PDB file of N, CA, C and O in Angstrom, chain B, residues numbered from 101:
ATOM      1  N   MET B 101       8.163  33.477 -16.367  1.00  0.00           N
ATOM      2  CA  MET B 101       7.108  32.678 -15.565  1.00  0.00           C
ATOM      3  C   MET B 101       6.924  31.305 -16.427  1.00  0.00           C
ATOM      4  O   MET B 101       6.557  31.397 -17.599  1.00  0.00           O
ATOM      5  N   PRO B 102       7.127  30.289 -15.960  1.00  0.00           N
ATOM      6  CA  PRO B 102       6.858  29.126 -16.782  1.00  0.00           C
ATOM      7  C   PRO B 102       5.570  28.535 -17.280  1.00  0.00           C
ATOM      8  O   PRO B 102       4.513  28.608 -16.655  1.00  0.00           O
ATOM      9  N   ALA B 103       5.731  27.904 -18.522  1.00  0.00           N
ATOM     10  CA  ALA B 103       4.429  27.647 -19.316  1.00  0.00           C
ATOM     11  C   ALA B 103       3.648  26.963 -18.632  1.00  0.00           C
ATOM     12  O   ALA B 103       2.455  27.258 -18.556  1.00  0.00           O
ATOM     13  N   THR B 104       4.192  25.892 -17.990  1.00  0.00           N
ATOM     14  CA  THR B 104       3.232  24.846 -17.015  1.00  0.00           C
ATOM     15  C   THR B 104       3.864  24.385 -15.765  1.00  0.00           C
ATOM     16  O   THR B 104       5.049  24.069 -15.876  1.00  0.00           O
ATOM     17  N   VAL B 105       3.379  24.291 -14.718  1.00  0.00           N
ATOM     18  CA  VAL B 105       3.635  23.642 -13.196  1.00  0.00           C
ATOM     19  C   VAL B 105       2.829  22.298 -13.178  1.00  0.00           C
ATOM     20  O   VAL B 105       1.873  21.884 -13.832  1.00  0.00           O
ATOM     21  N   VAL B 106       3.787  21.656 -11.918  1.00  0.00           N
ATOM     22  CA  VAL B 106       3.465  20.549 -11.813  1.00  0.00           C
ATOM     23  C   VAL B 106       2.183  20.687 -10.974  1.00  0.00           C
ATOM     24  O   VAL B 106       2.353  21.484 -10.051  1.00  0.00           O
ATOM     25  N   LEU B 107       0.947  20.149 -11.019  1.00  0.00           N
ATOM     26  CA  LEU B 107       0.047  20.221 -10.008  1.00  0.00           C
ATOM     27  C   LEU B 107      -0.232  18.822  -9.326  1.00  0.00           C
ATOM     28  O   LEU B 107      -1.176  18.627  -8.560  1.00  0.00           O
ATOM     29  N   ASP B 108       0.583  17.993  -9.649  1.00  0.00           N
ATOM     30  CA  ASP B 108       0.293  16.356  -8.711  1.00  0.00           C
ATOM     31  C   ASP B 108       1.129  15.171  -9.604  1.00  0.00           C
ATOM     32  O   ASP B 108       1.304  15.319 -10.813  1.00  0.00           O
ATOM     33  N   GLU B 109       1.608  14.022  -8.891  1.00  0.00           N
ATOM     34  CA  GLU B 109       2.532  13.456  -9.540  1.00  0.00           C
ATOM     35  C   GLU B 109       2.056  11.890  -8.996  1.00  0.00           C
ATOM     36  O   GLU B 109       2.045  11.822  -7.767  1.00  0.00           O
ATOM     37  N   LEU B 110       1.725  10.829  -9.590  1.00  0.00           N
ATOM     38  CA  LEU B 110       1.330   9.706  -9.320  1.00  0.00           C
ATOM     39  C   LEU B 110       2.476   8.669  -9.363  1.00  0.00           C
ATOM     40  O   LEU B 110       3.269   8.661 -10.304  1.00  0.00           O
ATOM     41  N   HIS B 111       2.549   7.876  -8.433  1.00  0.00           N
ATOM     42  CA  HIS B 111       3.928   6.660  -8.472  1.00  0.00           C
ATOM     43  C   HIS B 111       3.266   5.731  -8.382  1.00  0.00           C
ATOM     44  O   HIS B 111       2.161   5.727  -7.838  1.00  0.00           O
ATOM     45  N   LEU B 112       3.896   4.623  -8.974  1.00  0.00           N
ATOM     46  CA  LEU B 112       3.151   3.106  -9.270  1.00  0.00           C
ATOM     47  C   LEU B 112       4.592   2.163  -8.803  1.00  0.00           C
ATOM     48  O   LEU B 112       5.700   2.307  -9.318  1.00  0.00           O
ATOM     49  N   THR B 113       4.275   1.261  -7.791  1.00  0.00           N
ATOM     50  CA  THR B 113       4.850   0.564  -6.861  1.00  0.00           C
ATOM     51  C   THR B 113       4.755  -0.896  -7.429  1.00  0.00           C
ATOM     52  O   THR B 113       3.614  -1.338  -7.563  1.00  0.00           O
ATOM     53  N   PHE B 114       5.817  -1.707  -7.782  1.00  0.00           N
ATOM     54  CA  PHE B 114       5.644  -3.102  -8.162  1.00  0.00           C
ATOM     55  C   PHE B 114       6.182  -3.572  -7.149  1.00  0.00           C
ATOM     56  O   PHE B 114       7.238  -3.151  -6.676  1.00  0.00           O
ATOM     57  N   ARG B 115       5.434  -4.605  -6.653  1.00  0.00           N
ATOM     58  CA  ARG B 115       6.156  -5.554  -5.612  1.00  0.00           C
ATOM     59  C   ARG B 115       5.931  -6.976  -6.398  1.00  0.00           C
ATOM     60  O   ARG B 115       5.115  -7.304  -7.260  1.00  0.00           O
ATOM     61  N   ILE B 116       7.224  -7.836  -5.604  1.00  0.00           N
ATOM     62  CA  ILE B 116       7.347  -9.079  -5.871  1.00  0.00           C
ATOM     63  C   ILE B 116       6.975  -9.979  -4.786  1.00  0.00           C
ATOM     64  O   ILE B 116       6.519  -9.437  -3.780  1.00  0.00           O
ATOM     65  N   PRO B 117       7.082 -11.272  -4.795  1.00  0.00           N
ATOM     66  CA  PRO B 117       7.498 -11.644  -3.645  1.00  0.00           C
ATOM     67  C   PRO B 117       9.191 -12.154  -3.187  1.00  0.00           C
ATOM     68  O   PRO B 117      10.112 -12.553  -3.899  1.00  0.00           O
ATOM     69  N   ALA B 118       9.126 -11.992  -2.076  1.00  0.00           N
ATOM     70  CA  ALA B 118      10.892 -11.926  -1.488  1.00  0.00           C
ATOM     71  C   ALA B 118      11.543 -13.030  -2.195  1.00  0.00           C
ATOM     72  O   ALA B 118      12.640 -12.871  -2.730  1.00  0.00           O
ATOM     73  N   ALA B 119      10.818 -14.313  -2.224  1.00  0.00           N
ATOM     74  CA  ALA B 119      11.509 -15.530  -2.776  1.00  0.00           C
ATOM     75  C   ALA B 119      11.269 -15.783  -4.068  1.00  0.00           C
ATOM     76  O   ALA B 119      11.086 -16.928  -4.484  1.00  0.00           O
ATOM     77  N   LEU B 120      11.254 -14.926  -4.675  1.00  0.00           N
ATOM     78  CA  LEU B 120      10.756 -15.272  -6.186  1.00  0.00           C
ATOM     79  C   LEU B 120      12.053 -15.330  -6.737  1.00  0.00           C
ATOM     80  O   LEU B 120      12.823 -14.408  -6.468  1.00  0.00           O
ATOM     81  N   PRO B 121      12.425 -16.251  -7.459  1.00  0.00           N
ATOM     82  CA  PRO B 121      14.009 -16.955  -7.919  1.00  0.00           C
ATOM     83  C   PRO B 121      14.398 -15.963  -8.912  1.00  0.00           C
ATOM     84  O   PRO B 121      13.677 -15.128  -9.459  1.00  0.00           O
ATOM     85  N   ALA B 122      15.299 -16.117  -9.021  1.00  0.00           N
ATOM     86  CA  ALA B 122      15.937 -14.557  -9.439  1.00  0.00           C
ATOM     87  C   ALA B 122      15.969 -14.516 -10.767  1.00  0.00           C
ATOM     88  O   ALA B 122      16.336 -13.450 -11.260  1.00  0.00           O
ATOM     89  N   GLY B 123      15.573 -15.730 -11.759  1.00  0.00           N
ATOM     90  CA  GLY B 123      15.452 -15.484 -12.975  1.00  0.00           C
ATOM     91  C   GLY B 123      13.934 -15.295 -13.322  1.00  0.00           C
ATOM     92  O   GLY B 123      13.620 -15.067 -14.490  1.00  0.00           O
ATOM     93  N   GLU B 124      12.991 -15.383 -12.343  1.00  0.00           N
ATOM     94  CA  GLU B 124      11.986 -14.733 -12.521  1.00  0.00           C
ATOM     95  C   GLU B 124      11.750 -13.379 -12.103  1.00  0.00           C
ATOM     96  O   GLU B 124      10.843 -12.613 -12.429  1.00  0.00           O
ATOM     97  N   VAL B 125      12.845 -13.196 -11.225  1.00  0.00           N
ATOM     98  CA  VAL B 125      12.652 -11.490 -10.872  1.00  0.00           C
ATOM     99  C   VAL B 125      13.024 -10.717 -12.257  1.00  0.00           C
ATOM    100  O   VAL B 125      12.301  -9.826 -12.704  1.00  0.00           O
ATOM    101  N   TRP B 126      14.398 -11.208 -12.984  1.00  0.00           N
ATOM    102  CA  TRP B 126      14.939 -10.550 -14.149  1.00  0.00           C
ATOM    103  C   TRP B 126      13.804 -10.645 -15.252  1.00  0.00           C
ATOM    104  O   TRP B 126      13.777  -9.750 -16.096  1.00  0.00           O
ATOM    105  N   SER B 127      12.828 -11.701 -15.313  1.00  0.00           N
ATOM    106  CA  SER B 127      11.910 -11.630 -16.559  1.00  0.00           C
ATOM    107  C   SER B 127      11.025 -10.541 -16.112  1.00  0.00           C
ATOM    108  O   SER B 127      10.629  -9.656 -16.870  1.00  0.00           O
ATOM    109  N   VAL B 128      10.744 -10.621 -14.942  1.00  0.00           N
ATOM    110  CA  VAL B 128       9.411  -9.181 -14.469  1.00  0.00           C
ATOM    111  C   VAL B 128      10.274  -7.911 -14.801  1.00  0.00           C
ATOM    112  O   VAL B 128       9.925  -7.186 -15.733  1.00  0.00           O
ATOM    113  N   ARG B 129      11.383  -7.630 -14.067  1.00  0.00           N
ATOM    114  CA  ARG B 129      11.990  -6.297 -14.486  1.00  0.00           C
ATOM    115  C   ARG B 129      12.731  -6.405 -15.884  1.00  0.00           C
ATOM    116  O   ARG B 129      13.439  -5.411 -16.044  1.00  0.00           O
ATOM    117  N   ARG B 130      12.790  -7.202 -16.840  1.00  0.00           N
ATOM    118  CA  ARG B 130      12.946  -6.891 -18.461  1.00  0.00           C
ATOM    119  C   ARG B 130      11.577  -6.214 -18.912  1.00  0.00           C
ATOM    120  O   ARG B 130      11.551  -5.211 -19.624  1.00  0.00           O
ATOM    121  N   VAL B 131      10.261  -6.962 -18.353  1.00  0.00           N
ATOM    122  CA  VAL B 131       8.917  -6.079 -18.829  1.00  0.00           C
ATOM    123  C   VAL B 131       8.849  -4.837 -18.093  1.00  0.00           C
ATOM    124  O   VAL B 131       8.058  -4.089 -18.668  1.00  0.00           O
ATOM    125  N   LEU B 132       9.289  -4.366 -17.179  1.00  0.00           N
ATOM    126  CA  LEU B 132       9.235  -3.138 -16.781  1.00  0.00           C
ATOM    127  C   LEU B 132       9.878  -2.381 -17.579  1.00  0.00           C
ATOM    128  O   LEU B 132       9.298  -1.453 -18.142  1.00  0.00           O
ATOM    129  N   ILE B 133      11.391  -2.672 -17.806  1.00  0.00           N
ATOM    130  CA  ILE B 133      12.261  -1.804 -18.080  1.00  0.00           C
ATOM    131  C   ILE B 133      11.844  -1.644 -19.561  1.00  0.00           C
ATOM    132  O   ILE B 133      12.104  -0.524 -20.002  1.00  0.00           O
ATOM    133  N   GLY B 134      11.174  -2.617 -20.561  1.00  0.00           N
ATOM    134  CA  GLY B 134      11.060  -2.400 -21.521  1.00  0.00           C
ATOM    135  C   GLY B 134      10.343  -1.128 -22.234  1.00  0.00           C
ATOM    136  O   GLY B 134       9.826  -0.242 -21.553  1.00  0.00           O
ATOM    137  N   LYS B 135      10.349  -1.104 -23.378  1.00  0.00           N
ATOM    138  CA  LYS B 135       9.823   0.196 -24.125  1.00  0.00           C
ATOM    139  C   LYS B 135       8.323  -0.021 -24.590  1.00  0.00           C
ATOM    140  O   LYS B 135       7.643   0.990 -24.762  1.00  0.00           O
ATOM    141  N   ALA B 136       7.711  -1.375 -24.823  1.00  0.00           N
ATOM    142  CA  ALA B 136       6.575  -1.492 -24.862  1.00  0.00           C
ATOM    143  C   ALA B 136       5.143  -1.772 -23.474  1.00  0.00           C
ATOM    144  O   ALA B 136       3.923  -1.896 -23.580  1.00  0.00           O
ATOM    145  N   PHE B 137       6.193  -1.775 -22.142  1.00  0.00           N
ATOM    146  CA  PHE B 137       5.447  -1.332 -21.120  1.00  0.00           C
ATOM    147  C   PHE B 137       4.946  -0.330 -20.890  1.00  0.00           C
ATOM    148  O   PHE B 137       3.789  -0.143 -20.513  1.00  0.00           O
ATOM    149  N   THR B 138       6.133   0.769 -21.184  1.00  0.00           N
ATOM    150  CA  THR B 138       6.057   1.958 -20.795  1.00  0.00           C
ATOM    151  C   THR B 138       5.319   2.327 -22.107  1.00  0.00           C
ATOM    152  O   THR B 138       4.728   3.300 -21.638  1.00  0.00           O
ATOM    153  N   ALA B 139       5.067   2.302 -22.891  1.00  0.00           N
ATOM    154  CA  ALA B 139       4.169   2.715 -24.346  1.00  0.00           C
ATOM    155  C   ALA B 139       2.996   2.267 -23.730  1.00  0.00           C
ATOM    156  O   ALA B 139       2.262   3.245 -23.586  1.00  0.00           O
ATOM    157  N   ALA B 140       2.497   1.294 -23.318  1.00  0.00           N
ATOM    158  CA  ALA B 140       1.292   0.564 -23.017  1.00  0.00           C
ATOM    159  C   ALA B 140       0.582   1.448 -21.650  1.00  0.00           C
ATOM    160  O   ALA B 140      -0.601   1.745 -21.487  1.00  0.00           O
ATOM    161  N   VAL B 141       1.730   1.724 -20.791  1.00  0.00           N
ATOM    162  CA  VAL B 141       1.126   2.775 -19.852  1.00  0.00           C
ATOM    163  C   VAL B 141       0.570   3.943 -20.028  1.00  0.00           C
ATOM    164  O   VAL B 141      -0.486   4.316 -19.517  1.00  0.00           O
ATOM    165  N   ARG B 142       1.577   4.821 -21.081  1.00  0.00           N
ATOM    166  CA  ARG B 142       0.932   6.255 -21.554  1.00  0.00           C
ATOM    167  C   ARG B 142       0.381   5.952 -22.685  1.00  0.00           C
ATOM    168  O   ARG B 142       0.476   6.818 -23.554  1.00  0.00           O
ATOM    169  N   ARG B 143      -0.244   4.857 -22.988  1.00  0.00           N
ATOM    170  CA  ARG B 143      -1.465   4.672 -23.772  1.00  0.00           C
ATOM    171  C   ARG B 143      -3.028   4.840 -23.014  1.00  0.00           C
ATOM    172  O   ARG B 143      -4.008   5.484 -23.389  1.00  0.00           O
ATOM    173  N   ALA B 144      -2.788   3.855 -21.613  1.00  0.00           N
ATOM    174  CA  ALA B 144      -3.745   3.902 -20.983  1.00  0.00           C
ATOM    175  C   ALA B 144      -3.836   5.158 -20.414  1.00  0.00           C
ATOM    176  O   ALA B 144      -4.934   5.692 -20.257  1.00  0.00           O
ATOM    177  N   MET B 145      -2.754   5.710 -20.075  1.00  0.00           N
ATOM    178  CA  MET B 145      -3.376   6.885 -19.565  1.00  0.00           C
ATOM    179  C   MET B 145      -3.966   7.889 -20.177  1.00  0.00           C
ATOM    180  O   MET B 145      -4.782   8.638 -19.639  1.00  0.00           O
ATOM    181  N   LEU B 146      -3.459   7.980 -21.722  1.00  0.00           N
ATOM    182  CA  LEU B 146      -4.199   8.977 -22.680  1.00  0.00           C
ATOM    183  C   LEU B 146      -5.650   8.561 -22.534  1.00  0.00           C
ATOM    184  O   LEU B 146      -6.517   9.426 -22.411  1.00  0.00           O
ATOM    185  N   VAL B 147      -5.990   7.078 -22.545  1.00  0.00           N
ATOM    186  CA  VAL B 147      -7.133   6.744 -22.695  1.00  0.00           C
ATOM    187  C   VAL B 147      -8.230   7.328 -21.739  1.00  0.00           C
ATOM    188  O   VAL B 147      -9.338   7.784 -22.022  1.00  0.00           O
ATOM    189  N   GLU B 148      -7.627   7.189 -20.565  1.00  0.00           N
ATOM    190  CA  GLU B 148      -8.283   7.806 -19.425  1.00  0.00           C
ATOM    191  C   GLU B 148      -8.359   9.192 -19.351  1.00  0.00           C
ATOM    192  O   GLU B 148      -9.495   9.635 -19.177  1.00  0.00           O
ATOM    193  N   MET B 149      -7.507   9.941 -19.432  1.00  0.00           N
ATOM    194  CA  MET B 149      -7.596  11.449 -19.890  1.00  0.00           C
ATOM    195  C   MET B 149      -8.519  12.005 -20.482  1.00  0.00           C
ATOM    196  O   MET B 149      -9.114  12.993 -20.052  1.00  0.00           O
ATOM    197  N   ASN B 150      -8.858  11.145 -22.072  1.00  0.00           N
ATOM    198  CA  ASN B 150      -9.437  11.751 -23.044  1.00  0.00           C
ATOM    199  C   ASN B 150     -11.073  11.104 -22.941  1.00  0.00           C
ATOM    200  O   ASN B 150     -11.947  11.240 -23.796  1.00  0.00           O
ATOM    201  N   LYS B 151     -11.211  10.196 -21.315  1.00  0.00           N
ATOM    202  CA  LYS B 151     -12.477  10.164 -21.525  1.00  0.00           C
ATOM    203  C   LYS B 151     -13.196  11.299 -20.234  1.00  0.00           C
ATOM    204  O   LYS B 151     -14.272  11.195 -19.645  1.00  0.00           O
ATOM    205  N   ARG B 152     -12.101  12.377 -20.110  1.00  0.00           N
ATOM    206  CA  ARG B 152     -12.157  13.393 -18.817  1.00  0.00           C
ATOM    207  C   ARG B 152     -12.159  14.693 -18.886  1.00  0.00           C
ATOM    208  O   ARG B 152     -11.278  15.358 -18.341  1.00  0.00           O
ATOM    209  N   PRO B 153     -13.192  15.249 -19.594  1.00  0.00           N
ATOM    210  CA  PRO B 153     -12.885  16.647 -20.427  1.00  0.00           C
ATOM    211  C   PRO B 153     -12.233  17.627 -19.763  1.00  0.00           C
ATOM    212  O   PRO B 153     -11.406  18.390 -20.263  1.00  0.00           O
ATOM    213  N   ALA B 154     -12.641  17.610 -18.508  1.00  0.00           N
ATOM    214  CA  ALA B 154     -11.650  18.434 -17.362  1.00  0.00           C
ATOM    215  C   ALA B 154     -10.163  18.672 -17.905  1.00  0.00           C
ATOM    216  O   ALA B 154      -9.584  19.737 -18.120  1.00  0.00           O
ATOM    217  N   LEU B 155      -9.711  17.318 -18.065  1.00  0.00           N
ATOM    218  CA  LEU B 155      -8.042  17.263 -18.155  1.00  0.00           C
ATOM    219  C   LEU B 155      -7.803  17.427 -19.763  1.00  0.00           C
ATOM    220  O   LEU B 155      -6.739  17.092 -20.283  1.00  0.00           O
ATOM    221  N   LYS B 156      -8.719  17.888 -20.380  1.00  0.00           N
ATOM    222  CA  LYS B 156      -7.904  18.559 -21.460  1.00  0.00           C
ATOM    223  C   LYS B 156      -6.589  19.552 -21.924  1.00  0.00           C
ATOM    224  O   LYS B 156      -5.810  19.702 -22.865  1.00  0.00           O
ATOM    225  N   PRO B 157      -6.847  20.010 -20.842  1.00  0.00           N
ATOM    226  CA  PRO B 157      -5.511  21.525 -21.084  1.00  0.00           C
ATOM    227  C   PRO B 157      -4.347  20.385 -20.142  1.00  0.00           C
ATOM    228  O   PRO B 157      -3.267  20.898 -19.849  1.00  0.00           O
ATOM    229  N   VAL B 158      -4.500  19.398 -19.845  1.00  0.00           N
ATOM    230  CA  VAL B 158      -3.540  18.658 -18.775  1.00  0.00           C
ATOM    231  C   VAL B 158      -2.444  17.813 -19.747  1.00  0.00           C
ATOM    232  O   VAL B 158      -2.870  17.145 -20.689  1.00  0.00           O
ATOM    233  N   ARG B 159      -1.341  17.876 -19.515  1.00  0.00           N
ATOM    234  CA  ARG B 159      -0.081  17.136 -20.206  1.00  0.00           C
ATOM    235  C   ARG B 159       0.790  16.179 -19.591  1.00  0.00           C
ATOM    236  O   ARG B 159       1.721  16.607 -18.909  1.00  0.00           O
ATOM    237  N   VAL B 160       0.642  15.076 -19.716  1.00  0.00           N
ATOM    238  CA  VAL B 160       1.267  13.667 -19.129  1.00  0.00           C
ATOM    239  C   VAL B 160       2.766  13.577 -19.457  1.00  0.00           C
ATOM    240  O   VAL B 160       3.165  14.116 -20.489  1.00  0.00           O
ATOM    241  N   ALA B 161       3.429  13.078 -18.830  1.00  0.00           N
ATOM    242  CA  ALA B 161       4.967  12.758 -18.848  1.00  0.00           C
ATOM    243  C   ALA B 161       5.213  11.188 -18.188  1.00  0.00           C
ATOM    244  O   ALA B 161       5.493  11.081 -16.994  1.00  0.00           O
ATOM    245  N   VAL B 162       5.091  10.041 -19.032  1.00  0.00           N
ATOM    246  CA  VAL B 162       5.420   9.039 -18.362  1.00  0.00           C
ATOM    247  C   VAL B 162       6.984   8.795 -18.597  1.00  0.00           C
ATOM    248  O   VAL B 162       7.606   8.702 -19.655  1.00  0.00           O
ATOM    249  N   THR B 163       7.468   8.712 -17.116  1.00  0.00           N
ATOM    250  CA  THR B 163       9.144   8.922 -17.002  1.00  0.00           C
ATOM    251  C   THR B 163       9.512   7.517 -16.053  1.00  0.00           C
ATOM    252  O   THR B 163       8.751   6.767 -15.442  1.00  0.00           O
ATOM    253  N   ARG B 164      10.602   7.503 -16.162  1.00  0.00           N
ATOM    254  CA  ARG B 164      11.177   6.510 -15.296  1.00  0.00           C
ATOM    255  C   ARG B 164      12.483   7.246 -14.419  1.00  0.00           C
ATOM    256  O   ARG B 164      13.132   6.584 -13.609  1.00  0.00           O
TER     257      ARG B 164
END
């Protein structure tokens, strides 16, 4: 029997204007794929989870 099971998943959807110039699209994409952004999302998730004692046993993975 596995040690953990998936209870729920959340997905983030990032939308940009269809007419955004290619250079700006790349700028946005560069931020989203960056390690710093992923780390910031992970930290924000941990901060919010730490505010809720019921979530203490929950383990979260931030993945792409």
